[in-house]
C-alpha positions as CSV (number, residue, x, y, z in Angstrom):
1,M,0.0,0.0,0.0
2,G,1.2,3.5,-0.9
3,T,1.1,6.5,1.2
4,S,-0.3,9.9,0.5
5,V,2.7,11.6,2.1
6,R,4.8,13.5,-0.5
7,L,7.9,15.2,0.6
8,R,8.6,18.6,-1.0
9,F,11.2,21.2,-0.6
10,D,10.2,24.0,1.8
11,C,13.2,26.2,2.5
12,V,16.8,26.5,3.7
13,F,17.2,28.4,7.0
14,Y,19.7,29.8,9.4
15,Y,19.1,30.3,13.1
16,V,19.9,33.8,14.3
17,A,19.8,35.4,17.7
18,N,17.6,38.3,16.5
19,V,15.7,38.2,13.2
20,D,15.2,42.0,13.0
21,A,18.9,42.6,13.6
22,A,19.9,40.0,11.0
23,I,17.7,41.2,8.2
24,P,19.8,44.2,7.2
25,F,22.8,42.0,6.5
26,Y,20.9,39.8,4.0
27,R,18.7,42.6,2.6
28,D,21.1,45.5,2.4
29,V,24.6,44.0,2.3
30,L,23.9,40.8,0.2
31,E,21.0,42.5,-1.5
32,L,18.7,39.5,-1.3
33,D,15.0,40.0,-1.8
34,L,13.0,40.1,1.5
35,V,9.6,38.7,0.6
36,S,7.9,38.5,4.0
37,R,8.4,38.9,7.7
38,D,6.4,37.4,10.6
39,V,8.1,35.1,13.1
40,V,10.7,34.4,10.5
41,A,12.2,36.5,7.6
42,R,11.8,35.0,4.2
43,F,14.1,35.8,1.3
44,D,14.0,34.7,-2.3
45,I,17.3,33.5,-3.9
46,D,16.6,32.6,-7.5
47,G,13.3,30.9,-6.7
48,V,14.6,29.2,-3.5
49,R,13.2,30.3,-0.2
50,F,15.8,31.2,2.4
51,E,14.7,32.0,6.0
52,L,16.1,33.6,9.1
53,V,14.6,31.8,12.1
54,P,14.8,32.8,15.8
55,D,17.2,30.5,17.6
56,P,15.1,28.6,20.2
57,R,18.2,27.6,22.2
58,P,19.1,29.7,25.2
59,E,22.8,29.8,24.0
60,P,23.3,29.6,20.2
61,R,25.6,26.7,19.3
62,R,27.4,26.3,16.0
63,S,28.4,23.1,14.4
64,D,30.6,22.2,11.5
65,G,28.1,19.5,10.4
66,G,25.3,21.8,9.3
67,G,24.3,23.0,5.9
68,R,25.7,26.2,4.4
69,L,24.3,28.9,2.1
70,C,26.4,28.9,-1.1
71,L,26.0,31.8,-3.5
72,G,27.3,31.4,-7.0
73,V,29.2,34.3,-8.6
74,P,30.5,34.7,-12.2
75,D,33.7,36.5,-11.0
76,M,35.1,35.8,-7.6
77,E,37.4,38.9,-7.5
78,E,34.6,41.3,-8.5
79,A,32.2,39.7,-5.9
80,Q,34.8,39.9,-3.1
81,G,35.5,43.5,-3.9
82,W,31.8,44.3,-3.8
83,L,31.3,42.6,-0.4
84,R,34.5,44.2,1.0
85,R,33.3,47.6,0.1
86,K,30.2,46.8,2.2
87,G,32.4,45.9,5.2
88,V,32.2,42.1,4.8
89,E,35.4,40.2,5.8
90,L,36.1,37.3,3.4
91,G,38.6,34.5,3.5
92,T,41.1,34.0,0.7
93,P,39.6,32.1,-2.3
94,Q,40.7,28.5,-2.4
95,A,41.1,26.6,-5.7
96,V,39.1,23.4,-5.4
97,E,38.0,20.9,-7.9
98,G,35.7,22.6,-10.3
99,G,36.3,26.2,-9.3
100,L,37.1,28.8,-6.5
101,L,35.5,28.8,-3.1
102,A,35.6,31.6,-0.5
103,T,33.9,32.0,2.9
104,F,32.5,34.7,5.0
105,H,30.1,35.0,8.0
106,D,26.9,36.8,8.8
107,P,26.7,38.8,12.1
108,D,25.5,35.6,13.9
109,G,28.5,33.6,12.8
110,N,26.7,31.5,10.1
111,E,29.1,30.5,7.4
112,I,28.3,31.6,3.8
113,Y,30.2,30.4,0.7
114,L,30.9,32.2,-2.5
115,W,31.4,29.8,-5.4
116,Q,32.9,30.5,-8.9
117,A,32.7,27.5,-11.2
118,E,35.4,27.0,-13.7
């Protein structure tokens, strides 16, 4: 017998200490489209919903095992310059199989990747 349950993609999210304080980084610095705000803030990234969610834990904890937001760019050097002019500190791009990868963090310490494919 089959089931009527069908899994579907909902969103990608990051926990943040304060949603209102985190919004300006994603909206104004990264220039992502804020599409709604209630308990969470919802952004659209090329048709994918990305959310900032209040961290329910009393002391936010970070883990290297979690997912990451990865933003594709056509030109790593240009993208890094654009972000640096906005006050974002970025790591040195690393050549990896298939392209270049650089990292930076949001104000809550969530790691974000820039990816330039070869």
